[in-house]
TIVO-2410 file (N, C-alpha, C; in nm, 3 decimals):
# residues 69
REC num residu      c1      c2      c3 atome chaine
REC   1      X  -5.146   2.373  -0.375     N      A
REC   1      X  -5.184   2.470  -0.274    CA      A
REC   1      X  -5.308   2.418  -0.201     C      A
REC   2      X  -5.310   2.438  -0.076     N      A
REC   2      X  -5.427   2.403   0.005    CA      A
REC   2      X  -5.525   2.521   0.002     C      A
REC   3      X  -5.650   2.492  -0.025     N      A
REC   3      X  -5.754   2.594  -0.030    CA      A
REC   3      X  -5.862   2.561   0.073     C      A
REC   4      X  -5.908   2.664   0.139     N      A
REC   4      X  -6.017   2.647   0.236    CA      A
REC   4      X  -6.150   2.698   0.181     C      A
REC   5      X  -6.160   2.711   0.050     N      A
REC   5      X  -6.284   2.755  -0.013    CA      A
REC   5      X  -6.403   2.665   0.025     C      A
REC   6      X  -6.383   2.532   0.033     N      A
REC   6      X  -6.497   2.448   0.072    CA      A
REC   6      X  -6.553   2.482   0.211     C      A
REC   7      X  -6.470   2.535   0.299     N      A
REC   7      X  -6.514   2.574   0.433    CA      A
REC   7      X  -6.628   2.675   0.424     C      A
REC   8      X  -6.612   2.775   0.337     N      A
REC   8      X  -6.715   2.879   0.324    CA      A
REC   8      X  -6.841   2.827   0.256     C      A
REC   9      X  -6.825   2.732   0.164     N      A
REC   9      X  -6.941   2.668   0.101    CA      A
REC   9      X  -7.018   2.589   0.207     C      A
REC  10      X  -6.945   2.518   0.292     N      A
REC  10      X  -7.007   2.440   0.399    CA      A
REC  10      X  -7.082   2.531   0.496     C      A
REC  11      X  -7.020   2.644   0.533     N      A
REC  11      X  -7.089   2.739   0.622    CA      A
REC  11      X  -7.220   2.785   0.561     C      A
REC  12      X  -7.215   2.820   0.433     N      A
REC  12      X  -7.336   2.869   0.366    CA      A
REC  12      X  -7.444   2.761   0.362     C      A
REC  13      X  -7.406   2.637   0.329     N      A
REC  13      X  -7.503   2.527   0.324    CA      A
REC  13      X  -7.568   2.504   0.459     C      A
REC  14      X  -7.491   2.521   0.566     N      A
REC  14      X  -7.542   2.496   0.701    CA      A
REC  14      X  -7.605   2.620   0.764     C      A
REC  15      X  -7.599   2.733   0.693     N      A
REC  15      X  -7.659   2.855   0.744    CA      A
REC  15      X  -7.587   2.912   0.865     C      A
REC  16      X  -7.455   2.895   0.868     N      A
REC  16      X  -7.374   2.943   0.980    CA      A
REC  16      X  -7.292   3.063   0.935     C      A
REC  17      X  -7.299   3.171   1.010     N      A
REC  17      X  -7.222   3.290   0.978    CA      A
REC  17      X  -7.089   3.289   1.053     C      A
REC  18      X  -6.996   3.369   1.005     N      A
REC  18      X  -6.869   3.380   1.076    CA      A
REC  18      X  -6.892   3.444   1.214     C      A
REC  19      X  -6.989   3.532   1.224     N      A
REC  19      X  -7.022   3.592   1.354    CA      A
REC  19      X  -7.065   3.483   1.452     C      A
REC  20      X  -7.146   3.391   1.405     N      A
REC  20      X  -7.191   3.280   1.491    CA      A
REC  20      X  -7.074   3.191   1.531     C      A
REC  21      X  -6.980   3.168   1.439     N      A
REC  21      X  -6.861   3.088   1.473    CA      A
REC  21      X  -6.784   3.153   1.587     C      A
REC  22      X  -6.772   3.283   1.581     N      A
REC  22      X  -6.698   3.357   1.684    CA      A
REC  22      X  -6.774   3.353   1.817     C      A
REC  23      X  -6.902   3.386   1.813     N      A
REC  23      X  -6.982   3.399   1.935    CA      A
REC  23      X  -7.019   3.265   1.997     C      A
REC  24      X  -7.068   3.172   1.916     N      A
REC  24      X  -7.121   3.047   1.969    CA      A
REC  24      X  -7.014   2.939   1.983     C      A
REC  25      X  -6.921   2.933   1.889     N      A
REC  25      X  -6.823   2.825   1.889    CA      A
REC  25      X  -6.686   2.868   1.941     C      A
REC  26      X  -6.667   2.997   1.964     N      A
REC  26      X  -6.540   3.045   2.019    CA      A
REC  26      X  -6.425   3.046   1.919     C      A
REC  27      X  -6.456   3.049   1.790     N      A
REC  27      X  -6.352   3.057   1.688    CA      A
REC  27      X  -6.291   3.197   1.692     C      A
REC  28      X  -6.160   3.204   1.684     N      A
REC  28      X  -6.094   3.334   1.689    CA      A
REC  28      X  -6.096   3.402   1.551     C      A
REC  29      X  -6.089   3.533   1.554     N      A
REC  29      X  -6.083   3.609   1.429    CA      A
REC  29      X  -5.954   3.576   1.353     C      A
REC  30      X  -5.848   3.546   1.426     N      A
REC  30      X  -5.722   3.513   1.360    CA      A
REC  30      X  -5.733   3.380   1.285     C      A
REC  31      X  -5.808   3.284   1.339     N      A
REC  31      X  -5.828   3.158   1.267    CA      A
REC  31      X  -5.908   3.184   1.140     C      A
REC  32      X  -6.011   3.265   1.148     N      A
REC  32      X  -6.089   3.298   1.029    CA      A
REC  32      X  -6.003   3.369   0.925     C      A
REC  33      X  -5.911   3.453   0.971     N      A
REC  33      X  -5.819   3.521   0.879    CA      A
REC  33      X  -5.728   3.419   0.811     C      A
REC  34      X  -5.680   3.321   0.887     N      A
REC  34      X  -5.594   3.217   0.830    CA      A
REC  34      X  -5.670   3.137   0.724     C      A
REC  35      X  -5.795   3.105   0.751     N      A
REC  35      X  -5.878   3.033   0.654    CA      A
REC  35      X  -5.901   3.119   0.529     C      A
REC  36      X  -5.933   3.244   0.550     N      A
REC  36      X  -5.962   3.335   0.438    CA      A
REC  36      X  -5.842   3.348   0.344     C      A
REC  37      X  -5.723   3.349   0.399     N      A
REC  37      X  -5.601   3.370   0.320    CA      A
REC  37      X  -5.525   3.239   0.291     C      A
REC  38      X  -5.592   3.126   0.311     N      A
REC  38      X  -5.533   2.994   0.282    CA      A
REC  38      X  -5.397   2.973   0.347     C      A
REC  39      X  -5.385   3.017   0.470     N      A
REC  39      X  -5.262   2.996   0.545    CA      A
REC  39      X  -5.267   2.859   0.613     C      A
REC  40      X  -5.152   2.804   0.648     N      A
REC  40      X  -5.150   2.670   0.708    CA      A
REC  40      X  -5.228   2.659   0.840     C      A
REC  41      X  -5.294   2.546   0.855     N      A
REC  41      X  -5.363   2.512   0.980    CA      A
REC  41      X  -5.315   2.375   1.025     C      A
REC  42      X  -5.320   2.350   1.153     N      A
REC  42      X  -5.283   2.217   1.203    CA      A
REC  42      X  -5.397   2.119   1.177     C      A
REC  43      X  -5.362   1.993   1.175     N      A
REC  43      X  -5.465   1.891   1.158    CA      A
REC  43      X  -5.559   1.889   1.279     C      A
REC  44      X  -5.511   1.929   1.392     N      A
REC  44      X  -5.596   1.938   1.512    CA      A
REC  44      X  -5.705   2.042   1.489     C      A
REC  45      X  -5.667   2.156   1.433     N      A
REC  45      X  -5.764   2.262   1.405    CA      A
REC  45      X  -5.866   2.216   1.302     C      A
REC  46      X  -5.820   2.148   1.198     N      A
REC  46      X  -5.911   2.096   1.096    CA      A
REC  46      X  -6.007   1.995   1.159     C      A
REC  47      X  -5.955   1.910   1.246     N      A
REC  47      X  -6.039   1.813   1.317    CA      A
REC  47      X  -6.143   1.885   1.403     C      A
REC  48      X  -6.102   1.989   1.472     N      A
REC  48      X  -6.196   2.067   1.555    CA      A
REC  48      X  -6.306   2.129   1.470     C      A
REC  49      X  -6.269   2.183   1.354     N      A
REC  49      X  -6.369   2.242   1.265    CA      A
REC  49      X  -6.467   2.137   1.214     C      A
REC  50      X  -6.415   2.020   1.179     N      A
REC  50      X  -6.502   1.911   1.133    CA      A
REC  50      X  -6.600   1.870   1.243     C      A
REC  51      X  -6.553   1.865   1.366     N      A
REC  51      X  -6.639   1.830   1.478    CA      A
REC  51      X  -6.747   1.936   1.500     C      A
REC  52      X  -6.706   2.062   1.500     N      A
REC  52      X  -6.801   2.173   1.522    CA      A
REC  52      X  -6.908   2.178   1.414     C      A
REC  53      X  -6.865   2.158   1.290     N      A
REC  53      X  -6.958   2.171   1.177    CA      A
REC  53      X  -7.022   2.039   1.137     C      A
REC  54      X  -6.985   1.930   1.205     N      A
REC  54      X  -7.036   1.798   1.174    CA      A
REC  54      X  -7.023   1.770   1.024     C      A
REC  55      X  -6.897   1.774   0.978     N      A
REC  55      X  -6.870   1.754   0.836    CA      A
REC  55      X  -6.740   1.676   0.817     C      A
REC  56      X  -6.706   1.649   0.693     N      A
REC  56      X  -6.584   1.577   0.659    CA      A
REC  56      X  -6.472   1.675   0.624     C      A
REC  57      X  -6.350   1.626   0.621     N      A
REC  57      X  -6.234   1.709   0.589    CA      A
REC  57      X  -6.252   1.778   0.454     C      A
REC  58      X  -6.302   1.704   0.355     N      A
REC  58      X  -6.317   1.762   0.221    CA      A
REC  58      X  -6.423   1.872   0.215     C      A
REC  59      X  -6.501   1.886   0.322     N      A
REC  59      X  -6.597   1.996   0.332    CA      A
REC  59      X  -6.531   2.124   0.383     C      A
REC  60      X  -6.403   2.114   0.420     N      A
REC  60      X  -6.329   2.228   0.474    CA      A
REC  60      X  -6.208   2.264   0.389     C      A
REC  61      X  -6.142   2.162   0.336     N      A
REC  61      X  -6.014   2.185   0.268    CA      A
REC  61      X  -6.007   2.105   0.138     C      A
REC  62      X  -5.934   2.162   0.040     N      A
REC  62      X  -5.907   2.087  -0.083    CA      A
REC  62      X  -5.768   2.125  -0.134     C      A
REC  63      X  -5.712   2.034  -0.210     N      A
REC  63      X  -5.580   2.055  -0.269    CA      A
REC  63      X  -5.598   2.098  -0.413     C      A
REC  64      X  -5.528   2.206  -0.452     N      A
REC  64      X  -5.531   2.254  -0.590    CA      A
REC  64      X  -5.388   2.262  -0.641     C      A
REC  65      X  -5.363   2.204  -0.756     N      A
REC  65      X  -5.231   2.210  -0.816    CA      A
REC  65      X  -5.203   2.353  -0.861     C      A
REC  66      X  -5.078   2.394  -0.843     N      A
REC  66      X  -5.037   2.528  -0.884    CA      A
REC  66      X  -4.946   2.521  -1.005     C      A
REC  67      X  -5.002   2.516  -1.122     N      A
REC  67      X  -4.925   2.517  -1.245    CA      A
REC  67      X  -4.825   2.405  -1.261     C      A
REC  68      X  -4.847   2.295  -1.191     N      A
REC  68      X  -4.757   2.180  -1.203    CA      A
REC  68      X  -4.813   2.085  -1.308     C      A
REC  69      X  -4.726   2.021  -1.384     N      A
REC  69      X  -4.774   1.925  -1.485    CA      A
REC  69      X  -4.838   1.802  -1.425     C      A
***
């Protein structure tokens, strides 16, 4: 499963609120909802987030095994 938990850790480290993402960076509430609920995102969107936050992919997304051996 893809998890976007690192995204929120990165926001906290950088002192950026979701309100600021919406107001200053133009992030939509629907994108934040998709991140919150670990729904699929395009690689273009992930690239855009990395650019906005000046971070690496692993600072936004991680892969977690779901009960697989």
